[in-house]
C-alpha positions in Angstrom: 3.7 -21.9 41.4 7.8 -21.6 40.7 8.5 -20.8 37.1 11.6 -23.3 36.4 11.8 -22.1 32.7 10.7 -19.1 30.7 11.0 -18.6 26.9 9.6 -16.2 24.2 9.5 -16.5 20.5 8.2 -13.7 18.1 6.0 -15.6 15.7 4.9 -12.5 13.6 5.1 -9.0 13.7 2.2 -8.6 16.1 2.2 -12.3 17.8 4.4 -13.5 20.4 4.3 -16.6 22.2 5.5 -17.6 25.7 6.3 -20.9 27.3 6.7 -21.7 30.8 7.9 -24.9 32.8 6.5 -24.6 36.3 6.3 -26.4 39.4 4.2 -26.6 42.4 4.1 -29.1 45.3 6.6 -31.3 43.5 4.8 -31.4 40.0 5.8 -29.9 36.9 3.6 -28.5 34.4 4.5 -26.6 30.7 2.3 -23.6 29.8 1.7 -21.9 26.8 0.0 -18.6 26.0 0.0 -16.0 22.7 -0.3 -12.5 23.0 0.1 -9.1 20.8 3.3 -8.7 22.7 5.7 -9.9 25.1 3.8 -8.5 28.1 0.4 -9.8 26.9 1.7 -13.0 26.1 3.5 -13.6 29.6 0.1 -12.7 31.3 -1.7 -15.2 29.2 1.0 -18.0 30.0 0.8 -17.3 33.4 -2.7 -17.5 33.6 -2.4 -21.0 31.7 0.0 -22.0 34.1 -2.5 -21.3 37.2 -5.2 -23.0 35.4 -3.4 -26.2 34.9 -2.4 -26.1 38.6 -5.8 -25.0 40.1 -8.1 -25.6 37.0 
């Protein structure tokens, strides 16, 4: 899975949203994840992206 675009947005004092545009074998997918901070949000989004591809 290749990450084409990565954006994070702090939506509250303890919540972060992460948006990814991913590509695998020529197919593109957008993934979204939330977490208590930037790291947790990124991990959740990577899992969501992988699930879109392999789910």
